[in-house]
Rosetta silent file (secondary structure, phi, psi, omega in degrees, C-alpha in Angstrom):
SEQUENCE: MANIFTSSIGKKLIMSITGAFLVLFLTFHMLMNGALVFSDEAYDAIVNFLGANWYALIGTVILAAGVVIHFIYAIILTLQNRRARGKIRYAEAKREPNVEWTSKNMFVLGLVVICGLLLHLYNFWYNMQWTEIMGEHTNSLGMGPKDGAVMVRDLFSHLGYVIVYLVWLVGIWFHLTHGVWSMLHTVGWNSKVWMKRLRCISYILATLIVGGFALTVIIIYIQGLM
SCORE:     score description
SCORE:     0.000 S_00000001
   1 L     0.000  -30.785  179.246   55.127  168.114   53.635 S_00000001
   2 H   -65.265  -34.435  176.964   53.583  166.734   56.668 S_00000001
   3 H   -58.623  -27.998  177.754   55.279  169.399   58.719 S_00000001
   4 H   -60.721  -37.633 -175.806   53.244  172.057   56.904 S_00000001
   5 H   -94.096  -11.809 -179.717   50.101  170.657   58.416 S_00000001
   6 H  -110.577  -30.684 -176.739   51.463  169.703   61.843 S_00000001
   7 L   -81.000  158.028 -178.554   54.095  172.258   62.855 S_00000001
   8 H   -62.798  -41.497 -176.661   53.077  175.596   64.355 S_00000001
   9 H   -69.290  -33.289 -179.416   54.863  177.560   61.551 S_00000001
  10 H   -68.761  -44.941 -175.681   53.110  175.324   58.877 S_00000001
  11 H   -67.623  -37.259  174.531   49.713  176.031   60.369 S_00000001
  12 H   -63.675  -34.281 -178.009   50.435  179.786   60.458 S_00000001
  13 H   -69.918  -38.333 -179.530   51.604  179.642   56.833 S_00000001
  14 H   -69.000  -36.770  176.596   48.377  177.965   55.821 S_00000001
  15 H   -60.564  -42.152 -174.985   46.437  180.660   57.782 S_00000001
  16 H   -67.621  -42.984 -177.301   48.509  183.290   55.953 S_00000001
  17 H   -67.701  -47.654  179.039   47.885  181.814   52.430 S_00000001
  18 H   -62.301  -43.205  178.638   44.136  181.394   52.958 S_00000001
  19 H   -57.173  -42.409 -177.533   44.036  184.900   54.567 S_00000001
  20 H   -64.820  -42.149  179.324   45.741  186.451   51.581 S_00000001
  21 H   -61.063  -40.755 -179.956   43.273  184.765   49.274 S_00000001
  22 H   -71.338  -29.795  178.858   40.342  186.115   51.333 S_00000001
  23 H   -71.312  -36.661  173.916   41.797  189.613   51.364 S_00000001
  24 H   -63.303  -38.358  179.279   41.961  189.557   47.500 S_00000001
  25 H   -64.313  -43.543 -176.982   38.402  188.383   47.426 S_00000001
  26 H   -62.307  -42.436 -179.079   37.295  191.137   49.854 S_00000001
  27 H   -63.019  -47.584  176.969   39.068  193.737   47.609 S_00000001
  28 H   -60.019  -43.920 -177.396   37.257  192.537   44.487 S_00000001
  29 H   -65.650  -37.093 -179.605   33.969  192.285   46.250 S_00000001
  30 H   -65.752  -41.834  176.848   34.345  195.810   47.671 S_00000001
  31 H   -63.864  -42.198 -179.875   35.135  197.167   44.066 S_00000001
  32 H   -64.494  -46.101  178.635   32.118  195.260   42.743 S_00000001
  33 H   -66.006  -33.629  177.982   29.748  196.740   45.309 S_00000001
  34 H   -57.028  -31.326 -178.939   31.144  200.180   44.689 S_00000001
  35 H   -61.430  -28.458 -179.718   29.823  200.019   41.140 S_00000001
  36 H   -66.085  -28.035  178.188   26.290  200.146   42.556 S_00000001
  37 H   -61.379  -35.890 -175.804   26.840  203.646   43.954 S_00000001
  38 H   -95.546  -31.042 -172.507   27.294  204.903   40.361 S_00000001
  39 L  -161.082  117.807  172.856   25.075  202.645   38.313 S_00000001
  40 H   -60.128  -37.054 -175.013   22.466  199.899   38.995 S_00000001
  41 H   -68.891  -40.193 -177.282   22.903  198.621   35.453 S_00000001
  42 H   -66.459  -38.690  178.944   26.697  198.207   35.891 S_00000001
  43 H   -65.337  -45.415  176.447   26.182  196.259   39.152 S_00000001
  44 H   -56.955  -39.343 -179.492   23.459  194.052   37.624 S_00000001
  45 H   -63.359  -34.500  171.820   25.783  193.373   34.733 S_00000001
  46 H   -65.939  -45.671 -177.923   28.416  192.117   37.101 S_00000001
  47 H   -68.026  -33.292  177.284   25.904  189.958   38.963 S_00000001
  48 H   -70.212  -36.515 -176.437   24.537  188.572   35.675 S_00000001
  49 H   -70.177  -35.028  177.776   28.077  187.814   34.454 S_00000001
  50 H   -81.405  -71.525  174.151   28.830  185.780   37.674 S_00000001
  51 L    51.715 -135.363 -179.710   25.383  184.291   38.408 S_00000001
  52 L  -114.068   32.957  173.189   25.364  180.422   38.346 S_00000001
  53 L   -69.924  158.291 -170.850   27.905  180.084   35.556 S_00000001
  54 H   -64.811  -36.816  179.431   30.405  177.223   35.865 S_00000001
  55 H   -67.802  -34.076  179.522   33.341  179.583   36.569 S_00000001
  56 H   -68.751  -41.547 -179.317   31.364  181.446   39.275 S_00000001
  57 H   -65.910  -41.563  177.770   30.454  178.097   40.852 S_00000001
  58 H   -58.822  -47.080  178.470   33.975  176.923   40.852 S_00000001
  59 H   -62.896  -32.044  175.959   35.058  180.235   42.405 S_00000001
  60 H   -68.560  -41.013  176.611   32.357  179.921   45.026 S_00000001
  61 H   -67.908  -38.878  179.638   33.563  176.391   46.030 S_00000001
  62 H   -67.395  -37.951 -179.847   37.196  177.594   46.190 S_00000001
  63 H   -65.684  -46.835 -179.968   36.127  180.597   48.344 S_00000001
  64 H   -60.697  -37.027  175.872   34.141  178.442   50.638 S_00000001
  65 H   -62.897  -46.532 -179.431   37.057  176.052   51.024 S_00000001
  66 H   -56.286  -46.259 -173.141   39.384  179.004   51.788 S_00000001
  67 H   -65.915  -46.668 -172.947   36.981  180.290   54.511 S_00000001
  68 H   -68.013  -44.544  178.640   36.507  176.829   56.097 S_00000001
  69 H   -62.755  -43.877  178.875   40.290  175.995   56.068 S_00000001
  70 H   -61.417  -40.836 -177.903   41.063  179.418   57.507 S_00000001
  71 H   -75.342  -37.115 -179.733   38.535  179.047   60.285 S_00000001
  72 H   -64.533  -44.929 -179.643   39.515  175.426   61.145 S_00000001
  73 H   -69.211  -28.090  175.396   43.209  176.370   61.488 S_00000001
  74 H   -62.202  -46.141  176.707   42.221  179.397   63.538 S_00000001
  75 H   -62.602  -43.982 -179.555   40.554  177.033   66.042 S_00000001
  76 H   -60.087  -50.526  179.872   43.482  174.699   66.008 S_00000001
  77 H   -62.819  -40.458  177.334   45.996  177.501   66.646 S_00000001
  78 H   -59.828  -43.433  179.131   43.853  179.091   69.280 S_00000001
  79 H   -68.174  -33.815  179.387   43.523  175.755   71.197 S_00000001
  80 H   -67.901  -41.660  178.821   47.245  175.146   70.765 S_00000001
  81 H   -67.520  -37.795 -179.176   48.151  178.586   72.176 S_00000001
  82 H   -67.397  -38.515  177.350   45.777  178.047   75.123 S_00000001
  83 H   -68.736  -39.718 -177.933   47.402  174.668   75.958 S_00000001
  84 H   -64.621  -37.949 -176.552   50.857  176.200   75.611 S_00000001
  85 H   -78.842  -26.057  179.547   50.021  179.058   77.976 S_00000001
  86 L    56.101 -136.081 -174.335   48.336  176.683   80.509 S_00000001
  87 L   -78.497   -9.079 -173.946   47.327  178.290   83.731 S_00000001
  88 H   -60.228  -34.797 -176.465   49.515  181.407   83.121 S_00000001
  89 H   -61.029  -31.006  179.691   46.655  183.235   81.344 S_00000001
  90 H   -73.986  -20.458 -179.586   44.619  183.098   84.570 S_00000001
  91 H   -92.879   -5.702 -178.169   47.419  184.752   86.500 S_00000001
  92 L   -70.250  121.553  179.916   47.817  187.708   84.153 S_00000001
  93 L   -96.816  -19.282  176.904   47.095  190.875   86.060 S_00000001
  94 L  -148.113  171.495 -175.596   47.799  193.360   83.422 S_00000001
  95 L   -61.943  138.734  177.303   48.212  193.638   79.665 S_00000001
  96 L   -71.923  140.425 -177.417   51.350  191.977   78.287 S_00000001
  97 L   -65.361  142.855  179.903   53.751  194.537   76.865 S_00000001
  98 L    62.309   20.944  179.027   53.737  195.047   73.040 S_00000001
  99 L  -117.975  115.030 -175.740   50.676  192.848   72.653 S_00000001
 100 L   -81.677  158.502  179.931   47.682  194.573   71.059 S_00000001
 101 H   -58.940  -38.422 -177.882   44.074  193.841   71.979 S_00000001
 102 H   -63.909  -41.296  179.830   43.354  192.638   68.458 S_00000001
 103 H   -63.816  -33.458  179.644   46.138  189.970   68.586 S_00000001
 104 H   -83.170  -12.533 -176.516   44.682  188.530   71.816 S_00000001
 105 L  -124.704   26.353 -178.640   41.107  188.525   70.500 S_00000001
 106 H   -62.049  -37.703 -179.140   41.535  187.420   66.934 S_00000001
 107 H   -70.584  -39.754  175.754   39.371  184.337   67.422 S_00000001
 108 H   -62.672  -41.938  179.745   36.503  186.341   68.999 S_00000001
 109 H   -62.890  -36.292 -178.968   36.837  188.831   66.119 S_00000001
 110 H   -67.875  -33.195  177.275   36.782  185.900   63.714 S_00000001
 111 H   -68.324  -38.048  173.159   33.522  184.713   65.228 S_00000001
 112 H   -59.243  -42.900  177.789   32.012  188.160   64.701 S_00000001
 113 H   -61.553  -45.150 -178.984   33.160  188.012   61.070 S_00000001
 114 H   -64.468  -47.068  178.398   31.678  184.477   60.610 S_00000001
 115 H   -55.010  -48.561  178.233   28.315  185.512   62.146 S_00000001
 116 H   -61.231  -41.045 -179.930   28.179  188.540   59.823 S_00000001
 117 H   -60.121  -44.220  179.475   29.174  186.333   56.894 S_00000001
 118 H   -62.814  -41.601  174.117   26.287  183.942   57.506 S_00000001
 119 H   -60.213  -41.694 -179.033   23.830  186.807   57.563 S_00000001
 120 H   -65.549  -40.275  178.206   25.365  188.194   54.354 S_00000001
 121 H   -62.846  -39.350  177.538   25.149  184.801   52.661 S_00000001
 122 H   -66.819  -49.885 -175.131   21.493  184.508   53.478 S_00000001
 123 H   -60.910  -34.210 -171.081   20.652  188.011   52.401 S_00000001
 124 H  -117.229  -64.065 -175.389   22.524  187.879   49.053 S_00000001
 125 H   -56.001  -49.280 -178.534   24.083  184.510   48.048 S_00000001
 126 H   -60.939  -37.229 -175.729   21.059  182.446   49.040 S_00000001
 127 H   -88.619   -7.831 -179.428   18.667  184.829   47.302 S_00000001
 128 H  -114.599  -85.601 -174.836   20.812  185.274   44.225 S_00000001
 129 H   -58.172  -51.596 -175.862   23.208  182.508   43.160 S_00000001
 130 H   -60.045  -42.513  177.784   21.577  179.666   45.074 S_00000001
 131 H   -58.842  -39.491  176.160   18.128  180.586   43.758 S_00000001
 132 H   -69.301  -34.730  179.666   19.467  180.559   40.260 S_00000001
 133 H   -65.525  -35.384 -177.543   21.213  177.282   40.825 S_00000001
 134 L   -86.636    3.581  174.669   17.932  175.685   41.953 S_00000001
 135 L    75.293   15.603 -176.642   16.219  177.037   38.789 S_00000001
 136 L   -85.402  147.442 -179.913   13.810  179.228   40.671 S_00000001
 137 L   -91.804  -19.023  179.613   12.521  182.505   39.026 S_00000001
 138 L  -138.361  148.581  179.049   11.865  184.235   42.316 S_00000001
 139 L  -102.343 -171.551 -179.184   13.591  184.133   45.763 S_00000001
 140 L   -62.517  -16.997  178.668   12.406  184.469   49.318 S_00000001
 141 L   -93.579   -2.020 -179.617   12.078  188.263   48.751 S_00000001
 142 L    77.019   22.853  176.595    9.788  187.736   45.725 S_00000001
 143 L  -117.495  168.126  174.014   12.435  189.116   43.374 S_00000001
 144 L   -70.580  146.239 -178.582   14.464  187.610   40.570 S_00000001
 145 L   -62.197  -18.000  179.758   17.867  186.109   41.422 S_00000001
 146 L  -104.424   11.698  176.343   19.536  188.626   39.078 S_00000001
 147 L   -90.877   58.761 -173.162   17.859  191.720   40.511 S_00000001
 148 H   -63.912  -39.298 -179.197   20.897  192.381   42.550 S_00000001
 149 H   -63.475  -46.218 -177.481   20.709  196.203   42.639 S_00000001
 150 H   -59.289  -40.436 -179.673   17.090  196.101   43.751 S_00000001
 151 H   -68.585  -40.672 -178.418   17.898  193.597   46.601 S_00000001
 152 H   -66.197  -52.845 -178.324   20.867  195.604   47.922 S_00000001
 153 H   -59.271  -36.149  178.781   18.996  198.836   47.841 S_00000001
 154 H   -67.540  -41.685 -179.593   15.976  197.260   49.510 S_00000001
 155 H   -66.552  -46.744 -179.405   18.076  195.802   52.274 S_00000001
 156 L   -89.532   19.801  165.101   19.979  198.927   53.070 S_00000001
 157 L   -86.350   -7.126  176.191   16.956  201.099   53.108 S_00000001
 158 L   -99.011  119.435 -175.177   16.480  199.691   56.578 S_00000001
 159 H   -58.972  -32.368 -176.733   18.568  201.544   59.176 S_00000001
 160 H   -65.512  -42.478  175.797   18.746  198.475   61.366 S_00000001
 161 H   -64.798  -38.109  178.926   20.537  196.437   58.628 S_00000001
 162 H   -62.310  -43.007  178.171   22.833  199.386   57.950 S_00000001
 163 H   -65.218  -43.483  177.516   23.889  199.459   61.656 S_00000001
 164 H   -58.658  -42.562 -176.524   24.379  195.612   61.719 S_00000001
 165 H   -75.257  -32.315  177.774   26.524  195.670   58.659 S_00000001
 166 H   -68.520  -38.461  176.148   28.609  198.571   59.891 S_00000001
 167 H   -61.860  -41.350  176.406   29.228  196.793   63.191 S_00000001
 168 H   -63.493  -39.911  179.835   30.283  193.688   61.239 S_00000001
 169 H   -63.913  -33.084  174.348   32.617  195.818   59.139 S_00000001
 170 H   -62.283  -45.467 -179.844   34.226  197.221   62.251 S_00000001
 171 H   -63.458  -40.174  177.023   34.909  193.627   63.369 S_00000001
 172 H   -58.717  -47.671 -177.230   36.384  192.881   59.862 S_00000001
 173 H   -57.551  -53.179  174.997   38.569  195.963   60.182 S_00000001
 174 H   -57.366  -39.399  178.887   40.143  194.848   63.497 S_00000001
 175 H   -69.521  -32.071  179.692   40.601  191.343   62.180 S_00000001
 176 H   -76.186  -39.831 -176.637   42.247  192.577   59.032 S_00000001
 177 H   -63.945  -34.238  174.488   44.664  195.055   60.645 S_00000001
 178 H   -83.677  -35.941 -177.544   46.261  192.303   62.728 S_00000001
 179 H   -64.766  -42.953  177.023   45.671  189.532   60.135 S_00000001
 180 H   -62.475  -47.994 -179.960   47.423  191.331   57.281 S_00000001
 181 H   -63.005  -40.408  175.032   50.375  192.199   59.468 S_00000001
 182 H   -64.250  -38.985  178.053   50.630  188.648   60.825 S_00000001
 183 H   -57.633  -47.882 -177.176   50.368  187.264   57.306 S_00000001
 184 H   -70.467  -35.167  178.559   53.274  189.376   56.063 S_00000001
 185 H   -64.157  -39.853 -174.317   55.241  188.625   59.283 S_00000001
 186 H   -71.159  -33.765 -177.733   54.789  184.890   58.817 S_00000001
 187 L   -78.359    0.528  171.606   56.053  184.871   55.233 S_00000001
 188 L   119.363   -8.574 -179.178   59.327  186.434   56.406 S_00000001
 189 L   -82.722   73.457 -176.882   58.893  190.259   56.353 S_00000001
 190 L  -134.884   29.320  174.635   59.807  190.552   60.010 S_00000001
 191 L   -77.159  164.266 -178.992   62.960  192.523   60.207 S_00000001
 192 H   -59.785  -35.647  179.955   63.188  195.543   62.503 S_00000001
 193 H   -62.043  -40.138 -171.910   63.113  197.830   59.441 S_00000001
 194 H   -90.602  -17.175 -174.707   59.893  196.399   58.135 S_00000001
 195 H   -52.315  -55.220 -179.829   57.916  195.822   61.423 S_00000001
 196 H   -65.243  -41.137  179.370   56.514  199.366   61.614 S_00000001
 197 H   -61.673  -36.805  178.064   56.065  199.514   57.871 S_00000001
 198 H   -68.801  -35.515  178.861   54.092  196.298   57.802 S_00000001
 199 H   -67.005  -40.525  179.026   51.879  197.580   60.617 S_00000001
 200 H   -64.523  -43.550  178.763   51.250  200.712   58.591 S_00000001
 201 H   -56.420  -42.974 -174.935   50.563  198.727   55.465 S_00000001
 202 H   -66.207  -38.771  176.015   48.059  196.581   57.294 S_00000001
 203 H   -65.652  -35.484 -178.082   46.161  199.567   58.680 S_00000001
 204 H   -73.494  -45.302 -178.211   46.015  201.251   55.290 S_00000001
 205 H   -65.964  -40.616 -177.239   44.830  198.120   53.420 S_00000001
 206 H   -65.089  -45.116 -177.553   42.232  197.257   56.119 S_00000001
 207 H   -60.451  -48.403 -176.917   40.967  200.888   56.057 S_00000001
 208 H   -60.437  -47.754 -179.773   40.704  201.018   52.271 S_00000001
 209 H   -59.839  -62.832 -179.030   38.790  197.675   52.093 S_00000001
 210 H   -63.564  -40.993  177.410   36.420  198.230   55.024 S_00000001
 211 H   -59.101  -38.723  179.052   36.070  201.929   54.208 S_00000001
 212 H   -62.708  -48.228  178.765   34.969  201.046   50.691 S_00000001
 213 H   -59.972  -46.639 -176.065   32.276  198.687   51.990 S_00000001
 214 H   -63.646  -42.206 -174.578   31.123  201.122   54.687 S_00000001
 215 H   -68.948  -39.391  176.093   30.865  204.020   52.308 S_00000001
 216 H   -57.449  -46.626  178.364   28.886  201.952   49.860 S_00000001
 217 H   -63.089  -42.795 -179.341   26.398  200.929   52.513 S_00000001
 218 H   -68.613  -40.664 -178.640   26.041  204.486   53.894 S_00000001
 219 H   -64.529  -43.235 -177.739   25.686  206.078   50.391 S_00000001
 220 H   -63.548  -42.659  179.061   23.078  203.530   49.311 S_00000001
 221 H   -60.417  -45.368 -178.882   21.130  204.270   52.494 S_00000001
 222 H   -64.645  -40.972  174.824   21.349  208.004   51.903 S_00000001
 223 H   -61.529  -32.065  178.467   20.296  207.563   48.242 S_00000001
 224 H   -70.142  -25.581  175.351   17.260  205.693   49.392 S_00000001
 225 H   -76.928  -23.902 -177.131   16.180  208.659   51.513 S_00000001
 226 L   -77.086    0.000    0.000   16.418  211.059   48.615 S_00000001
């Protein structure tokens, strides 16, 4: 059991498990947000169902733990790889063969994702679930914690926020394309037959998830102009 937490393979396995969990959450969150495109009432019903209920709070704690563990092990693996490569990285004059830009910059992409996540948590989680947990009837925006549709539409009526969120989503897309492939590769799907298939699957999944988020943001902005 100790090897899972100390060996390189074990650390990558933990990264894969937490990564898979976060991909599932992103998929659910994307579908939830998509409801707002068609109906404010449907979106608010989902928000009210989650809210500050015990099951939603447990889910929030588990999700937060998954993000923290994923990020901590990302730091550990990054430092481990840097130590293993030593001074070789400074002597690299050209790109290594068969190594994508995303695979060499996953930590930087992860930082972009984390920064966007913090902004997202402030804009929505803090003003919704946290406000409700604290028993407040209005949040920092002067709205009720369950006025989810109003908050989302108000935020994405500002072009600046739309651009910031789209840039964040691009970072998530790059992170997912390599992350999903690496996750499947780590759990054993690494034969020659499956290598290209897994790469294709990772691109399709990342595009569907990020594309769903991006379309929702763009459509809401356009709806606000009409």
